[in-house]
RODO-2510 file (C-alpha; in nm, 4 decimals, decimal comma):
residues 493
     n   res          X          Y          Z
     1     m    15,6369    12,1329    12,9914
     2     a    15,6584    12,2361    12,6902
     3     l    15,6241    11,8612    12,6000
     4     g    15,3192    11,8790    12,8251
     5     r    15,1202    12,1633    12,6457
     6     s    15,1944    11,9995    12,2920
     7     h    15,0146    11,6445    12,4218
     8     i    14,7661    11,8810    12,5557
     9     v    14,7105    12,0943    12,2620
    10     t    14,6913    11,7511    12,0320
    11     g    14,4612    11,6054    12,2507
    12     r    14,2148    11,8890    12,2593
    13     k    14,2371    11,9275    11,8808
    14     a    14,2062    11,4929    11,8815
    15     r    13,8795    11,5473    12,0716
    16     k    13,7387    11,8733    11,8453
    17     f    13,8460    11,6044    11,4926
    18     c    13,6152    11,3539    11,6853
    19     t    13,3483    11,5442    11,7809
    20     a    13,2736    11,6831    11,4550
    21     m    13,3006    11,3662    11,2492
    22     l    13,0903    11,2280    11,4803
    23     a    12,8297    11,5205    11,4174
    24     w    12,8919    11,5091    11,0530
    25     l    12,7925    11,0922    11,0798
    26     d    12,5190    11,1753    11,2504
    27     q    12,3048    11,3162    11,0172
    28     k    11,9926    11,5248    11,1591
    29     t    11,6708    11,5476    11,0387
    30     e    11,4737    11,9371    11,0487
    31     i    11,1164    11,8504    11,0649
    32     v    10,8318    12,0463    10,9385
    33     e    10,4786    12,0789    11,1456
    34     h    10,2027    12,3330    11,1467
    35     a     9,8432    12,3564    11,2882
    36     d     9,5985    12,6505    11,2780
    37     q     9,2719    12,5392    11,4634
    38     s     9,1036    12,8859    11,3366
    39     s     9,1271    12,7631    10,9939
    40     q     9,0963    12,3638    11,0213
    41     y     9,4484    12,3606    10,8827
    42     f     9,6887    12,0563    10,9951
    43     e    10,0131    11,9949    10,8473
    44     p    10,1492    11,6681    11,0189
    45     a    10,5287    11,6019    11,0860
    46     h    10,7283    11,5603    10,7286
    47     a    11,0766    11,5954    10,6568
    48     a    11,2302    11,9421    10,5798
    49     y    11,3527    11,9403    10,2038
    50     y    11,7278    11,8397    10,1515
    51     s    11,9156    12,1615    10,1197
    52     g    12,2766    11,9704    10,1215
    53     r    12,5460    12,0720     9,8666
    54     p    12,5081    11,8103     9,5655
    55     g    12,8103    11,6597     9,4812
    56     q    12,8658    11,4667     9,8355
    57     p    12,7573    11,1223     9,7414
    58     l    12,9032    11,0065    10,1109
    59     k    12,7356    11,2518    10,2680
    60     l    12,3647    11,1652    10,0837
    61     m    12,4089    10,7877    10,1775
    62     l    12,4623    10,8716    10,5486
    63     q    12,1774    11,1123    10,5559
    64     a    11,9820    10,7857    10,3535
    65     r    12,1009    10,5361    10,6164
    66     s    11,9801    10,7915    10,9133
    67     d    11,6489    10,9044    10,7508
    68     f    11,5527    10,7736    10,3990
    69     l    11,2706    11,0427    10,3912
    70     s    11,4783    11,3634    10,4640
    71     i    11,7110    11,3382    10,1140
    72     w    11,4865    11,4821     9,9114
    73     r    11,4882    11,7873     9,7485
    74     r    11,2178    12,0526     9,6971
    75     a    11,2384    11,9492     9,2862
    76     d    11,1848    11,6175     9,3237
    77     y    10,8090    11,6711     9,4490
    78     r    10,7033    11,6466     9,1286
    79     e    10,5773    11,4068     8,8486
    80     h    10,8927    11,3153     8,6112
    81     v    11,1533    11,0478     8,5934
    82     a    11,4628    11,1405     8,6648
    83     e    11,8390    10,9149     8,7301
    84     f    12,1168    10,9759     8,9379
    85     k    12,4665    10,8094     9,0234
    86     l    12,5691    10,7366     9,3357
    87     l    12,9425    10,5751     9,3878
    88     g    12,8989    10,4845     9,0093
    89     r    12,5538    10,2615     9,0566
    90     q    12,2781    10,4038     8,8875
    91     l    11,9523    10,4978     9,0877
    92     v    11,6464    10,5690     8,8574
    93     i    11,3322    10,7497     9,0202
    94     v    11,0200    10,7394     8,8912
    95     n    10,7394    10,9407     9,0200
    96     s    10,4976    10,9705     8,7384
    97     p    10,1893    10,7463     8,7096
    98     e    10,2564    10,6235     8,3753
    99     a    10,6126    10,5894     8,4245
   100     i    10,5257    10,3568     8,7769
   101     r    10,2513    10,1843     8,5476
   102     y    10,4868    10,0847     8,3029
   103     v    10,7326     9,9782     8,5543
   104     v    10,4876     9,7601     8,7946
   105     a    10,2828     9,6664     8,5260
   106     k    10,3527     9,5988     8,1758
   107     r    10,7539     9,5570     8,2348
   108     h    10,6648     9,3340     8,5823
   109     e    10,8950     9,0814     8,4781
   110     n    11,1459     9,3197     8,4658
   111     f    11,1488     9,4557     8,7225
   112     e    10,9836     9,2349     8,9384
   113     r    11,2892     9,1479     9,1885
   114     k    11,3014     9,3272     9,5223
   115     t    11,6312     9,5521     9,5333
   116     p    11,9572     9,3929     9,7127
   117     q    11,8988     9,6066    10,0422
   118     m    11,4962     9,4752    10,1034
   119     r    11,6569     9,1503    10,0132
   120     r    11,9527     9,1042    10,1976
   121     a    11,7438     9,2810    10,5536
   122     l    11,4967     9,0517    10,4895
   123     e    11,6568     8,7630    10,4020
   124     y    11,7541     8,5837    10,7104
   125     l    11,3731     8,6341    10,8777
   126     l    11,1819     8,5661    10,5813
   127     g    11,3918     8,3233    10,4078
   128     d    11,2047     8,3031    10,0560
   129     g    10,8741     8,4058    10,1592
   130     l    10,6407     8,5855     9,9166
   131     f    10,7308     8,9261    10,0086
   132     i    11,1158     8,8840     9,8706
   133     s    11,1077     8,6112     9,6587
   134     d    11,0688     8,6405     9,2548
   135     k    11,0217     8,4142     8,9448
   136     e    10,9116     8,0620     9,0046
   137     t    10,8987     8,0591     9,3718
   138     w    10,7097     8,3931     9,4013
   139     k    10,4879     8,2728     9,0503
   140     q    10,4121     7,9409     9,2458
   141     r    10,2811     8,0498     9,5867
   142     r    10,1637     8,4358     9,5069
   143     p     9,7961     8,2449     9,3849
   144     l     9,8371     8,0754     9,7202
   145     v     9,8781     8,3277     9,9413
   146     s     9,6098     8,5557     9,7716
   147     d     9,3501     8,2925     9,8127
   148     i     9,3891     8,2732    10,1589
   149     v     9,3390     8,6061    10,2562
   150     h     9,1103     8,7260     9,9674
   151     k     8,8635     9,0081    10,0325
   152     n     8,6049     8,6941    10,0252
   153     r     8,7455     8,5654    10,3461
   154     v     8,7242     8,8666    10,5374
   155     p     8,4212     8,8575    10,6731
   156     a     8,5457     8,5396    10,8491
   157     f     8,7562     8,7303    11,0425
   158     g     8,5375     9,0006    11,1390
   159     a     8,4164     8,8991    11,4768
   160     i     8,8162     8,8349    11,5526
   161     m     8,9037     9,1945    11,4195
   162     q     8,5749     9,3120    11,6713
   163     s     8,6689     9,1454    11,9983
   164     t     8,9935     9,1963    12,0453
   165     a     8,9787     9,5805    11,9654
   166     s     8,7131     9,5619    12,2352
   167     e     8,9085     9,4001    12,4239
   168     l     9,1810     9,6410    12,4544
   169     a     8,9254     9,9041    12,4919
   170     d     8,8651     9,7624    12,8275
   171     r     9,2080     9,7288    12,9008
   172     w     9,2154    10,1040    12,8202
   173     q     8,9096    10,1791    13,0186
   174     s     9,0803     9,9932    13,3317
   175     l     9,3785    10,2716    13,3175
   176     g     9,1977    10,5518    13,4175
   177     e     9,1257    10,8730    13,3392
   178     g     9,4495    11,0355    13,1076
   179     a     9,6202    10,7280    13,1169
   180     e     9,9519    10,7523    12,9412
   181     v    10,0536    10,4480    12,6605
   182     n    10,3072    10,4134    12,3846
   183     a    10,0254    10,4707    12,1097
   184     l    10,2876    10,2397    11,8420
   185     f    10,3118     9,9450    12,0899
   186     e     9,9582     9,9659    12,1966
   187     m     9,8601     9,9076    11,8591
   188     a    10,1270     9,6387    11,7355
   189     g     9,9837     9,3971    12,0234
   190     l     9,6760     9,4882    11,9100
   191     t     9,6832     9,3959    11,5462
   192     a     9,9622     9,1018    11,6337
   193     e     9,6471     8,9606    11,8644
   194     i     9,4478     8,9574    11,5470
   195     i     9,6768     8,8407    11,2966
   196     s     9,7608     8,5789    11,5546
   197     r     9,4160     8,4531    11,6162
   198     s     9,3221     8,4886    11,1765
   199     v     9,6642     8,3249    11,0994
   200     f     9,7394     8,0922    11,3818
   201     g     9,4058     7,9869    11,4085
   202     n     9,4667     8,0332    11,8178
   203     d     9,5154     8,2984    12,1069
   204     l     9,9318     8,3505    12,1158
   205     g     9,8483     8,5071    12,4462
   206     e    10,0141     8,8207    12,5456
   207     e    10,3755     8,7213    12,6044
   208     s    10,4350     8,5211    12,3441
   209     a    10,2587     8,8034    12,0841
   210     n    10,4658     9,0703    12,2747
   211     a    10,7618     8,8676    12,1725
   212     v    10,7093     8,8312    11,7916
   213     t    10,6312     9,2428    11,8089
   214     e    10,8986     9,2981    12,0116
   215     g    11,1503     9,1004    11,7933
   216     f    11,0064     9,2513    11,4791
   217     a    11,1038     9,5614    11,6378
   218     s    11,4218     9,5092    11,7361
   219     y    11,4900     9,3452    11,4275
   220     q    11,4148     9,6478    11,2432
   221     s    11,6116     9,8433    11,4532
   222     l    11,9103     9,6429    11,4083
   223     v    11,9293     9,6314    11,0176
   224     d    12,1295     9,8530    10,8244
   225     s    11,8702    10,0231    10,6266
   226     v    12,1692    10,0936    10,3118
   227     n    12,3446     9,7596    10,1264
   228     f    12,7170     9,9473    10,1142
   229     g    12,8289     9,6091     9,9359
   230     y    12,5890     9,6861     9,6276
   231     f    12,7582    10,0132     9,5704
   232     l    13,0997     9,8942     9,6290
   233     g    13,0045     9,6884     9,2742
   234     f    12,8307     9,3442     9,4144
   235     d    12,5168     9,3630     9,2410
   236     e    12,3421     9,0773     9,4778
   237     g    12,4430     9,2729     9,7312
   238     l    12,5889     9,1506    10,0647
   239     p    12,4893     8,9625    10,3759
   240     i    12,4185     9,1471    10,6195
   241     i    12,6272     9,0867    10,9390
   242     r    12,4207     8,8581    11,1329
   243     t    12,5190     8,9586    11,5292
   244     p    12,3714     8,7934    11,8129
   245     s    12,1638     9,0754    11,9033
   246     l    12,0193     8,9929    11,5363
   247     s    11,9952     8,6243    11,5991
   248     r    11,8490     8,6561    11,9601
   249     s    11,5561     8,8725    11,7374
   250     v    11,5100     8,5775    11,4647
   251     k    11,5286     8,3571    11,6726
   252     r    11,2337     8,4292    11,9374
   253     i    11,0419     8,4799    11,6465
   254     h    11,1005     8,1727    11,4365
   255     r    11,0540     8,0012    11,7447
   256     i    10,6979     8,0845    11,8154
   257     i    10,6120     8,0601    11,4721
   258     d    10,7457     7,6763    11,4367
   259     q    10,6118     7,5604    11,7283
   260     v    10,2414     7,6965    11,5827
   261     i    10,2989     7,5251    11,2226
   262     e    10,4555     7,2079    11,4376
   263     d    10,1014     7,1786    11,6207
   264     h     9,8790     7,2154    11,3122
   265     l    10,0880     6,9932    11,1476
   266     a    10,0307     6,7534    11,4685
   267     g     9,6440     6,8008    11,3867
   268     k     9,5975     7,0653    11,6677
   269     g     9,4854     7,3629    11,4337
   270     d     9,1740     7,5943    11,3720
   271     n     9,0529     7,4302    11,0596
   272     s     8,9271     7,7805    10,9477
   273     s     9,3020     7,9555    11,0166
   274     m     9,5079     8,0620    10,7657
   275     v     9,8022     7,8439    10,8331
   276     e     9,5915     7,5749    10,8537
   277     l     9,4692     7,6397    10,4764
   278     l     9,8274     7,6544    10,3925
   279     i     9,8744     7,2855    10,5337
   280     r     9,6078     7,1496    10,3623
   281     r     9,7027     7,3376    10,0075
   282     q    10,0577     7,1429    10,0369
   283     q     9,9149     6,7731    10,1046
   284     r     9,6798     6,8328     9,7978
   285     n     9,9783     7,0215     9,5865
   286     p    10,3097     6,8352     9,6878
   287     e    10,5131     7,0424     9,3687
   288     l    10,4238     7,3329     9,5914
   289     k    10,7322     7,2248     9,7973
   290     l    10,5879     7,4156    10,1477
   291     d    10,7747     7,2044    10,4233
   292     v    10,8259     7,3311    10,7544
   293     v    11,0659     7,5978    10,6746
   294     a    10,8265     7,7552    10,3483
   295     l    10,5556     7,7705    10,5587
   296     r    10,7139     7,9201    10,7939
   297     n    10,8515     8,1813    10,5829
   298     e    10,5148     8,2321    10,4503
   299     a    10,3376     8,2287    10,7850
   300     a    10,6224     8,5121    10,8723
   301     t    10,5486     8,7168    10,6000
   302     i    10,1958     8,7141    10,6605
   303     f    10,2461     8,7946    11,0380
   304     m    10,4679     9,0958    10,9288
   305     a    10,2895     9,2606    10,6158
   306     g     9,9465     9,2131    10,8276
   307     h    10,0952     9,3642    11,2089
   308     e    10,3398     9,5706    11,0904
   309     t    10,1510     9,7905    10,8269
   310     t     9,8608     9,8145    11,0149
   311     a     9,9785     9,8917    11,3790
   312     a    10,1869    10,1555    11,2124
   313     t     9,8885    10,3698    11,0551
   314     l     9,6603    10,2833    11,3066
   315     t     9,9561    10,5100    11,5336
   316     w     9,9812    10,7584    11,2542
   317     a     9,5726    10,8048    11,2475
   318     w     9,5613    10,8804    11,6397
   319     y     9,8570    11,1575    11,5888
   320     l     9,6704    11,2832    11,2795
   321     l     9,3306    11,2856    11,4354
   322     a     9,4506    11,4669    11,7998
   323     g     9,6229    11,7144    11,5370
   324     a     9,2728    11,8125    11,3509
   325     p     9,0242    11,7723    11,6459
   326     w     8,7606    11,8903    11,3693
   327     v     8,7697    11,5630    11,2054
   328     e     8,7847    11,3493    11,4769
   329     e     8,4600    11,5329    11,6324
   330     a     8,2942    11,3752    11,2232
   331     v     8,4190    11,0478    11,3220
   332     h     8,2845    11,0726    11,6367
   333     a     7,9519    11,1472    11,5308
   334     e     7,9379    10,9040    11,2147
   335     i     8,0660    10,6358    11,4662
   336     e     7,7493    10,7254    11,6576
   337     a     7,5014    10,7706    11,3470
   338     v     7,5786    10,4331    11,2557
   339     c     7,5970    10,2366    11,5375
   340     g     7,4668    10,4207    11,8091
   341     d     7,5704    10,2244    12,1361
   342     r     7,6421     9,9041    12,0202
   343     i     8,0163     9,8335    11,9280
   344     p     8,0984     9,8655    11,5751
   345     s     8,1094     9,5169    11,3961
   346     i     8,2454     9,4098    11,0154
   347     d     7,9060     9,5252    10,9096
   348     d     7,9005     9,8452    10,9591
   349     v     8,2438     9,9334    10,8300
   350     a     8,0958     9,9991    10,4247
   351     k     7,9067    10,2624    10,6245
   352     l     8,1786    10,4636    10,8278
   353     d     8,3279    10,6537    10,5521
   354     w     8,4544    10,9276    10,7347
   355     c     8,6767    10,6324    10,9165
   356     r     8,7887    10,5181    10,5903
   357     a     8,8830    10,8300    10,4763
   358     v     9,0870    10,9286    10,7779
   359     v     9,2625    10,5367    10,7409
   360     e     9,2973    10,6557    10,3242
   361     e     9,4305    10,9770    10,4209
   362     t     9,6636    10,8382    10,6809
   363     l     9,8309    10,5951    10,4165
   364     r     9,8555    10,8816    10,1775
   365     l    10,0861    11,0745    10,4584
   366     y    10,2262    10,8177    10,6264
   367     p    10,2580    10,4750    10,3508
   368     p    10,3562    10,1633    10,5816
   369     v    10,6598    10,1362    10,3186
   370     p    10,7763    10,4910    10,1895
   371     i    10,9521    10,3225     9,9246
   372     l    10,8429    10,0328     9,6831
   373     a    11,2486     9,9718     9,4898
   374     r    11,3443     9,7420     9,2221
   375     q    11,6341     9,5919     9,0574
   376     a    11,6358     9,5727     8,6545
   377     a    11,7075     9,2192     8,5864
   378     e    11,7789     9,4019     8,1953
   379     p    11,8996     9,7193     8,0380
   380     d    11,5478     9,9233     7,9369
   381     q    11,4255    10,2677     7,9246
   382     i    11,1803    10,4516     8,1382
   383     g    11,0296    10,7586     7,9484
   384     d    11,3360    10,9294     7,8313
   385     v    11,5769    10,7513     8,0731
   386     k    11,7793    10,4489     7,9460
   387     v    11,7727    10,2025     8,2453
   388     r    12,1056    10,0129     8,3131
   389     k    12,0904     9,6094     8,4066
   390     a    12,1110     9,5758     8,7774
   391     a    12,0182     9,9549     8,8424
   392     l    11,7950    10,0558     9,1349
   393     v    11,4496    10,1570     9,0161
   394     l    11,2903    10,3996     9,2757
   395     i    10,8981    10,4532     9,2821
   396     v    10,9089    10,6346     9,6302
   397     p    10,5186    10,6602     9,7424
   398     w    10,6055    10,9181    10,0394
   399     i    10,7215    11,1524     9,7336
   400     l    10,4166    11,0371     9,4959
   401     h    10,1529    11,1167     9,7261
   402     r    10,2762    11,4293     9,8517
   403     t    10,3173    11,5611     9,4425
   404     d    10,0830    11,8731     9,4484
   405     s     9,9926    11,7909     9,0662
   406     l     9,8519    11,4734     9,2008
   407     f     9,7257    11,6173     9,5306
   408     p     9,6836    11,9565     9,6183
   409     e     9,7927    12,0941     9,9193
   410     p     9,9937    11,7820     9,9793
   411     h    10,1517    11,8069    10,3153
   412     r     9,7948    11,9064    10,4699
   413     f     9,5914    11,6086    10,6517
   414     y     9,2281    11,6460    10,4633
   415     p     9,0370    11,3033    10,4659
   416     e     8,7673    11,4722    10,3050
   417     r     8,9647    11,4419     9,9825
   418     f     8,9010    11,0624     9,9882
   419     l     8,5011    11,1779    10,0590
   420     s     8,4438    11,2152     9,7181
   421     e     8,3325    10,9368     9,4735
   422     a     8,6535    11,0851     9,2289
   423     r     8,8948    10,8209     9,3314
   424     p     9,3136    10,9392     9,2846
   425     a     9,4534    10,8502     8,9571
   426     p     9,5669    10,5145     8,8524
   427     y     9,9000    10,4849     8,9699
   428     s     9,9206    10,8020     9,1567
   429     y     9,7715    10,5929     9,4669
   430     i    10,0033    10,3115     9,6095
   431     p     9,9972    10,2692    10,0064
   432     f     9,9454     9,8817     9,9355
   433     a    10,2196     9,8763     9,5676
   434     a    10,0260     9,7734     9,2337
   435     g    10,0307     9,5951     8,9625
   436     p    10,0455     9,1864     8,9683
   437     r    10,2432     9,2643     9,3313
   438     v     9,9902     9,4586     9,4865
   439     c     9,9538     9,3389     9,8523
   440     p     9,7136     9,0311     9,8934
   441     g     9,6042     9,1297    10,2059
   442     l     9,5187     9,4616    10,1008
   443     q     9,0776     9,4184    10,2052
   444     f     9,2268     9,2708    10,5102
   445     g     9,4801     9,5390    10,6548
   446     l     9,1808     9,7960    10,5334
   447     t     8,9279     9,6573    10,6737
   448     e     9,1265     9,6129    11,0321
   449     a     9,2489     9,9593    11,0674
   450     i     8,8449    10,1210    10,9987
   451     l     8,6846     9,8961    11,1991
   452     c     8,9665     9,9156    11,4800
   453     l     8,9780    10,3060    11,4682
   454     a     8,6401    10,3390    11,4939
   455     i     8,5711    10,0701    11,7886
   456     l     8,8331    10,2542    12,0070
   457     a     8,7536    10,6180    11,8872
   458     q     8,3484    10,5356    12,0248
   459     r     8,4974    10,5141    12,3792
   460     f     8,8399    10,7151    12,3665
   461     r     9,0590    11,0190    12,2732
   462     v     9,3503    11,0351    12,2208
   463     r     9,6313    11,2911    12,2588
   464     i    10,0222    11,3238    12,2175
   465     r    10,1872    11,3521    12,5546
   466     d    10,2242    11,7150    12,5949
   467     g    10,6050    11,7944    12,4529
   468     h    10,6485    11,5055    12,2530
   469     r    10,7891    11,6249    11,9180
   470     v    10,6865    11,3337    11,6404
   471     q    10,8833    11,2255    11,3360
   472     p    10,8649    11,0008    11,1355
   473     q    11,1496    10,7897    11,0460
   474     c    11,1728    10,4826    10,7763
   475     r    11,3554    10,1849    10,8405
   476     l    11,2171     9,8842    10,6874
   477     t    10,8938    10,0394    10,7347
   478     l    10,7429    10,3775    10,8297
   479     r    10,7223    10,4177    11,1823
   480     p    10,7074    10,7144    11,4447
   481     r    11,1003    10,7144    11,6250
   482     d    11,0864    10,7087    11,9834
   483     g    10,7253    10,5535    12,0023
   484     m    10,4169    10,7904    12,0248
   485     p    10,3700    10,8582    12,3627
   486     v     9,9438    10,9627    12,4407
   487     t     9,7580    10,9911    12,7008
   488     l     9,3990    10,8397    12,7265
   489     h     9,0843    11,0386    12,7661
   490     r     8,7589    10,8806    12,8082
   491     r     8,4150    10,9586    12,5833
   492     r     8,2045    10,7506    12,7590
   493     e     8,1674    10,5240    13,0573
***
């Protein structure tokens, strides 16, 4: 009997230990959210300041692995340059506009390379696509991609944006008053179809568009957000483990994009699509070496940047408008004044100041890529910090955009800050990055978000489902954890 009791006690202790260990590994994030309708104040969901004890690098890494947004202390949200070490690796935090200019513009060539984490996380999916390439590959392809998505070409895609958003509005209308949908999934489907018709020159169709959308979502959830190999001494990090689930996600995406490119090469493409422009440029300039794989990499990169980031921005915009109905009323009044009963078009975008301000404030609070990390090619100095070779240099728009000296009341949703003629100080507002590596599709994405917001807001109010707690989560991009369940409410028949 004594032996039995001993085993029982030991078993209980083991279970207690395992439970405690799992709780320690499963780092939680405290979320702050505050609204006061009477004073028209809305502080949307964000991670509370980190309060863990210093000197616990493993716990900090696990917290970052769970949610990168929740590892920052109050003191990090100020203009400064600082360094710290994690398992012997130097990390440099750059949160000053002048220092950011030094990194991304003045010393661009020394800091052009993405971090091992980002490169390893995306190379399986994007190969040497523009987003993660550097040196000669980047120099060759950047002008090519920039020309294809140049702001002068955006008006040509206006009709696609308008018709695709209108189709979604019609589908929402058919669902009935108060219908519940997942806004993140809805916006992903919308932007996937827009970018499909623009990049690929034809309709992918709901099944294929959903396959690509779900493939990207699955890929993000499966890729680890910390490359431990780098911190263990491998300057290039370690390749990600290509699990069967990860491979299935990649194959779903590649299979669809490969087929579209092969159709174009066989002469079945739309002459005005982005992929067709890529193909024609390769035919004129063979030295670009854009074979089928390289074409797929660039097409996949354009698709990811043009679909995922705008979908996330629109999803966050619906959340913000739901929490600030006084802003929503201003948006509705503006759409009525500018467009009346007709569907908003790309020609209206320049007049939709409130819609633009809402989108720009959404990008400030919830930048699609909330960390812009680089790896130093050679030793350098940023401010007073001496930077080692291979050190990680972290520019974090999530922190920068919430720095009080740059944006008063930084956690408040206040689109009025973008209605005045005064613009944020250079290098203080960088939702599309900055310097030579600024997003080439900036104008495409901004125009798309404003126009889609106007078309859908003209006909619907969107409300967060009762009881749902919104929580930002940073994986490769900034998304709401568990999506954004909402209800749809008609404004007009």
